[in-house]
Residue frames as a rotation matrix with the C-alpha (Angstrom) as fourth column:
GLY 1
-0.496 -0.788 0.365 -0.20
-0.381 -0.180 -0.907 0.93
0.780 -0.589 -0.210 -44.65
GLU 2
0.116 0.438 -0.891 -0.74
0.647 0.648 0.402 -0.34
0.754 -0.623 -0.209 -41.20
LEU 3
-0.097 -0.084 0.992 -1.50
-0.551 -0.825 -0.124 1.68
0.829 -0.558 0.034 -38.04
THR 4
-0.139 0.001 -0.990 -0.73
0.648 0.756 -0.090 0.21
0.749 -0.654 -0.106 -34.64
LYS 5
-0.054 0.179 0.982 -2.25
-0.552 -0.825 0.120 1.80
0.832 -0.536 0.143 -31.57
SER 6
-0.836 -0.185 -0.516 -1.80
0.295 0.641 -0.709 0.65
0.462 -0.745 -0.481 -28.00
VAL 7
0.100 0.956 0.276 -5.08
-0.263 -0.242 0.934 0.35
0.960 -0.166 0.227 -26.12
LYS 8
-0.905 -0.328 0.270 -5.17
-0.330 0.142 -0.933 0.51
0.268 -0.934 -0.237 -22.33
ILE 9
-0.090 0.872 -0.481 -7.85
0.236 0.487 0.841 -1.77
0.968 -0.038 -0.250 -20.91
GLY 10
0.597 0.399 -0.696 -9.30
0.747 0.040 0.663 -0.50
0.293 -0.916 -0.274 -17.68
LYS 11
0.984 -0.165 -0.062 -7.26
-0.121 -0.887 0.447 1.75
-0.129 -0.432 -0.893 -15.45
GLY 12
0.526 -0.835 -0.158 -3.93
-0.128 0.106 -0.986 0.11
0.841 0.539 -0.051 -16.09
TYR 13
-0.640 -0.718 0.273 -3.17
-0.440 0.051 -0.897 -0.32
0.630 -0.694 -0.349 -12.41
ASN 14
0.349 0.694 -0.630 -4.38
0.169 0.614 0.771 -2.31
0.922 -0.376 0.097 -9.45
ILE 15
-0.622 -0.504 0.600 -4.30
-0.554 -0.258 -0.791 -1.77
0.553 -0.824 -0.119 -5.68
LEU 16
0.321 0.688 -0.651 -5.51
0.184 0.629 0.755 -4.36
0.929 -0.363 0.075 -3.20
VAL 17
-0.464 -0.422 0.779 -5.54
-0.630 -0.460 -0.625 -3.40
0.623 -0.781 -0.053 0.49
PRO 18
-0.524 0.294 -0.800 -6.17
0.559 0.827 -0.063 -5.83
0.643 -0.480 -0.597 3.35
ASN 19
0.193 0.627 0.754 -8.72
-0.307 -0.692 0.654 -4.81
0.932 -0.358 0.059 6.00
VAL 20
0.931 0.001 0.366 -7.10
-0.356 0.238 0.904 -6.75
-0.086 -0.971 0.222 8.81
PHE 21
0.251 -0.833 -0.493 -3.65
-0.316 0.411 -0.855 -7.91
0.915 0.370 -0.160 9.76
THR 22
0.982 0.177 -0.060 -2.16
-0.043 0.527 0.849 -10.13
0.182 -0.831 0.525 12.42
PRO 23
0.223 -0.968 0.115 1.37
-0.553 -0.222 -0.803 -9.13
0.803 0.116 -0.585 13.58
ASN 24
0.772 0.195 0.604 1.74
-0.628 0.379 0.680 -12.16
-0.096 -0.904 0.415 15.85
GLY 25
-0.078 -0.947 0.310 5.00
-0.816 0.240 0.526 -13.65
-0.573 -0.212 -0.792 14.67
ASP 26
0.256 0.129 0.958 3.61
0.344 0.914 -0.214 -16.40
-0.904 0.384 0.190 12.39
ILE 27
-0.692 -0.667 0.276 4.35
0.480 -0.139 0.866 -16.24
-0.539 0.732 0.417 8.68
TRP 28
-0.226 0.691 0.687 1.00
0.918 -0.085 0.388 -14.78
0.326 0.718 -0.615 7.55
ASN 29
0.489 0.635 0.598 -0.12
0.478 -0.769 0.425 -11.14
0.730 0.078 -0.679 7.45
ASN 30
0.111 -0.520 -0.847 2.73
0.984 -0.064 0.169 -9.84
-0.142 -0.852 0.504 9.63
THR 31
-0.828 -0.299 -0.475 2.75
0.254 -0.954 0.158 -6.49
-0.500 0.010 0.866 7.94
PHE 32
0.387 0.914 -0.125 -0.01
0.417 -0.294 -0.860 -4.25
-0.823 0.280 -0.495 6.65
ARG 33
-0.615 -0.612 -0.498 0.84
-0.189 -0.499 0.846 -3.64
-0.766 0.614 0.191 3.03
PRO 34
0.510 0.783 -0.355 -1.12
-0.525 -0.043 -0.850 -3.08
-0.681 0.620 0.389 -0.14
ILE 35
-0.279 -0.489 0.826 -0.50
0.544 0.629 0.556 -5.31
-0.792 0.604 0.091 -3.14
PHE 36
0.577 0.464 -0.671 -0.32
-0.197 -0.719 -0.667 -3.26
-0.792 0.517 -0.324 -6.31
ASN 37
-0.253 -0.695 0.673 0.92
0.775 0.271 0.571 -3.10
-0.579 0.666 0.471 -9.87
GLY 38
0.194 0.293 0.936 1.14
0.913 -0.404 -0.063 -0.52
0.360 0.867 -0.346 -12.60
LEU 39
0.980 0.153 -0.131 2.42
0.195 -0.878 0.437 2.22
-0.048 -0.453 -0.890 -10.31
SER 40
0.265 -0.933 0.243 5.68
0.431 -0.111 -0.895 4.17
0.863 0.342 0.373 -10.64
GLU 41
-0.726 -0.418 0.546 5.35
-0.288 -0.535 -0.794 5.88
0.624 -0.734 0.268 -7.25
ILE 42
0.339 0.869 -0.360 3.52
0.259 0.281 0.924 4.94
0.904 -0.406 -0.130 -4.05
THR 43
-0.748 -0.451 0.487 3.43
-0.353 -0.351 -0.867 6.26
0.562 -0.821 0.104 -0.47
LEU 44
0.059 0.722 -0.690 1.70
0.490 0.581 0.650 4.43
0.870 -0.376 -0.319 2.35
ARG 45
-0.700 -0.232 0.675 0.68
-0.456 -0.582 -0.673 6.23
0.549 -0.779 0.302 5.55
VAL 46
-0.135 0.606 -0.784 -0.97
0.631 0.663 0.404 4.69
0.764 -0.440 -0.471 8.59
TYR 47
-0.552 0.056 0.832 -2.80
-0.494 -0.826 -0.272 6.76
0.672 -0.561 0.483 11.22
ASP 48
-0.891 0.357 -0.279 -4.45
0.440 0.531 -0.724 5.87
-0.111 -0.768 -0.630 14.52
PHE 49
-0.078 0.973 0.219 -8.17
0.973 0.027 0.229 6.65
0.217 0.231 -0.948 14.98
ASN 50
0.435 0.175 -0.883 -7.30
0.515 -0.853 0.085 10.14
-0.738 -0.492 -0.461 16.30
GLY 51
0.983 -0.041 0.176 -5.42
0.134 -0.487 -0.863 10.93
0.121 0.872 -0.474 13.07
GLY 52
0.495 -0.867 0.057 -1.92
-0.594 -0.290 0.750 10.58
-0.634 -0.405 -0.658 14.55
LEU 53
0.572 -0.359 -0.738 0.63
-0.670 0.315 -0.672 9.45
0.474 0.878 -0.060 11.97
LEU 54
0.732 -0.284 0.619 2.12
-0.334 0.643 0.689 6.09
-0.594 -0.711 0.376 13.01
PHE 55
-0.078 -0.691 0.719 3.92
0.436 0.625 0.648 5.02
-0.897 0.364 0.253 9.89
GLU 56
0.728 0.208 -0.654 4.98
-0.485 -0.517 -0.705 6.35
-0.484 0.830 -0.276 6.50
GLU 57
-0.106 -0.767 0.632 6.76
0.281 0.587 0.760 4.46
-0.954 0.258 0.153 3.74
ILE 58
0.344 0.104 -0.933 7.69
-0.806 -0.476 -0.351 5.59
-0.481 0.873 -0.080 0.29
GLY 59
0.841 0.019 0.540 7.83
0.169 0.940 -0.296 2.68
-0.514 0.340 0.788 -2.12
ALA 60
0.190 -0.872 -0.452 11.26
-0.840 -0.383 0.384 1.99
-0.508 0.307 -0.805 -3.62
VAL 61
0.599 -0.140 -0.789 12.79
-0.517 0.685 -0.514 -0.33
0.612 0.715 0.337 -6.10
GLY 62
-0.305 -0.818 -0.488 14.31
-0.170 0.551 -0.817 -3.25
0.937 -0.166 -0.307 -4.29
ASN 63
-0.269 0.271 0.924 12.26
-0.960 -0.148 -0.236 -3.13
0.073 -0.951 0.300 -1.09
ASP 64
0.495 0.393 0.775 10.84
-0.384 0.899 -0.211 -6.50
-0.779 -0.193 0.596 -2.04
PRO 65
-0.498 -0.832 -0.244 13.52
-0.593 0.122 0.796 -8.33
-0.632 0.541 -0.554 -4.08
GLU 66
-0.590 0.317 0.742 10.85
0.510 0.859 0.039 -10.64
-0.625 0.402 -0.669 -5.56
ILE 67
0.534 0.843 0.071 8.97
0.644 -0.350 -0.681 -7.74
-0.549 0.409 -0.729 -7.15
GLN 68
-0.431 -0.620 0.656 10.13
0.893 -0.396 0.213 -5.76
0.128 0.678 0.724 -10.13
GLY 69
-0.146 0.353 0.924 9.72
0.209 -0.902 0.378 -1.99
0.967 0.249 0.058 -9.81
VAL 70
-0.545 -0.081 0.834 8.60
-0.656 -0.579 -0.485 -0.10
0.522 -0.812 0.262 -6.66
SER 71
0.056 0.575 -0.816 7.37
0.376 0.745 0.551 -2.10
0.925 -0.337 -0.175 -3.70
LEU 72
0.207 0.140 0.968 6.49
-0.766 -0.592 0.249 -1.60
0.608 -0.794 -0.015 -0.04
LEU 73
-0.802 -0.435 -0.410 7.67
-0.055 0.736 -0.674 -3.52
0.595 -0.518 -0.614 3.00
GLY 74
0.181 0.978 -0.108 4.57
0.206 0.070 0.976 -2.44
0.962 -0.199 -0.188 4.97
TRP 75
-0.078 -0.066 0.995 3.84
-0.829 -0.550 -0.101 -1.59
0.553 -0.833 -0.012 8.59
ASP 76
-0.526 -0.242 -0.815 4.59
0.089 0.938 -0.336 -4.19
0.846 -0.249 -0.472 11.28
GLY 77
0.499 0.813 -0.299 2.21
0.455 0.047 0.889 -2.75
0.737 -0.580 -0.347 13.86
GLY 78
-0.291 -0.680 -0.673 5.04
0.954 -0.153 -0.258 -1.08
0.072 -0.717 0.693 15.81
ASN 79
-0.972 -0.150 0.181 4.69
0.130 -0.985 -0.114 2.49
0.196 -0.087 0.977 17.15
ASP 80
-0.113 0.993 -0.028 1.18
0.082 0.038 0.996 1.59
0.990 0.110 -0.086 18.30
SER 81
-0.907 -0.409 0.105 1.30
-0.054 -0.135 -0.989 3.04
0.419 -0.903 0.100 21.81
ILE 82
-0.605 0.716 0.348 -2.41
-0.754 -0.375 -0.540 3.51
-0.257 -0.589 0.766 22.40
SER 83
-0.898 0.270 0.347 -3.70
0.333 0.933 0.137 0.42
-0.287 0.239 -0.928 20.61
SER 84
-0.688 0.598 -0.412 -6.23
-0.696 -0.704 0.141 2.09
-0.206 0.384 0.900 18.37
PRO 85
-0.005 0.756 0.654 -9.62
-0.188 0.642 -0.743 0.36
-0.982 -0.127 0.138 17.82
TYR 86
0.681 0.091 0.726 -9.05
0.655 0.367 -0.660 0.80
-0.327 0.926 0.191 14.10
TYR 87
-0.313 -0.867 -0.389 -6.46
0.332 -0.483 0.810 2.39
-0.890 0.124 0.439 11.81
ILE 88
0.813 0.508 -0.285 -6.69
-0.028 -0.454 -0.890 4.61
-0.582 0.732 -0.355 8.79
TYR 89
-0.186 -0.886 0.424 -4.51
0.655 0.210 0.726 4.27
-0.732 0.413 0.542 5.73
THR 90
0.727 0.307 -0.614 -3.87
-0.341 -0.615 -0.711 6.54
-0.596 0.726 -0.342 2.84
ILE 91
-0.027 -0.718 0.695 -2.10
0.714 0.473 0.516 5.58
-0.700 0.510 0.500 -0.36
THR 92
0.693 0.127 -0.710 -0.91
-0.367 -0.785 -0.499 8.21
-0.621 0.607 -0.497 -2.79
GLY 93
-0.137 -0.761 0.634 0.88
0.391 0.546 0.740 7.35
-0.910 0.350 0.223 -5.96
LYS 94
0.066 0.138 -0.988 1.32
-0.832 -0.539 -0.131 7.75
-0.551 0.831 0.079 -9.66
THR 95
0.777 0.191 0.600 0.70
0.140 0.877 -0.460 5.33
-0.614 0.442 0.654 -12.45
ILE 96
-0.205 -0.855 0.477 3.28
0.721 0.198 0.664 4.56
-0.662 0.480 0.576 -15.10
ASP 97
-0.066 0.275 0.959 1.27
0.887 -0.424 0.183 7.02
0.457 0.863 -0.216 -17.27
ASP 98
-0.890 -0.441 0.114 1.73
0.330 -0.797 -0.506 9.75
0.314 -0.413 0.855 -14.63
GLU 99
0.002 0.957 0.292 -1.86
-0.060 -0.291 0.955 9.70
0.998 -0.019 0.057 -13.46
GLU 100
-0.651 -0.247 0.718 -2.38
-0.676 -0.240 -0.696 10.58
0.345 -0.939 -0.011 -9.79
VAL 101
-0.087 0.566 -0.820 -3.81
0.191 0.817 0.544 7.80
0.978 -0.109 -0.179 -7.61
PHE 102
-0.646 -0.086 0.759 -5.36
-0.690 -0.360 -0.628 8.11
0.327 -0.929 0.173 -4.17
ARG 103
0.032 0.632 -0.774 -6.89
0.181 0.758 0.626 5.49
0.983 -0.160 -0.090 -1.89
ASP 104
-0.685 -0.269 0.678 -7.94
-0.633 -0.242 -0.735 5.59
0.361 -0.932 -0.005 1.74
GLY 105
0.305 0.784 -0.541 -9.77
-0.200 0.608 0.768 3.35
0.931 -0.126 0.343 4.16
THR 106
0.213 -0.150 0.965 -9.65
-0.977 -0.051 0.207 1.66
0.018 -0.987 -0.158 7.51
PHE 107
0.112 -0.148 -0.983 -8.35
-0.116 0.980 -0.161 -1.66
0.987 0.132 0.093 8.87
ILE 108
0.777 0.157 0.609 -8.02
-0.622 0.046 0.781 -3.43
0.095 -0.986 0.134 12.20
ILE 109
-0.390 -0.889 -0.238 -5.28
-0.709 0.455 -0.539 -5.42
0.587 -0.042 -0.808 13.92
LEU 110
0.861 0.507 -0.029 -5.93
-0.373 0.670 0.642 -8.84
0.345 -0.542 0.766 15.44
ARG 111
-0.126 -0.964 0.234 -3.15
-0.899 0.011 -0.438 -9.76
0.420 -0.265 -0.868 17.85
């Protein structure tokens, strides 16, 4: 007989987060959004340097029509009343295999 076993190489998911974005109306980097795959759920939160929540988005199917599965539109830099010197993001999610995922870090805006 034959036995087939699926083998997962690495973590099975990927998250890439920019460390700067430029919401200045050109076509590049107008929103802060992670690029990811292999996740079934994702929530992005953005805080100012004092820890005040500026933005929260729960990834949903169809947010980005070019991506299959859940996607994020990202933060456009709005709701930034104090112009923080840097921003903090957290990403919580679940992989397709139901494994909890957490990432956090900082980024800056160049206007």
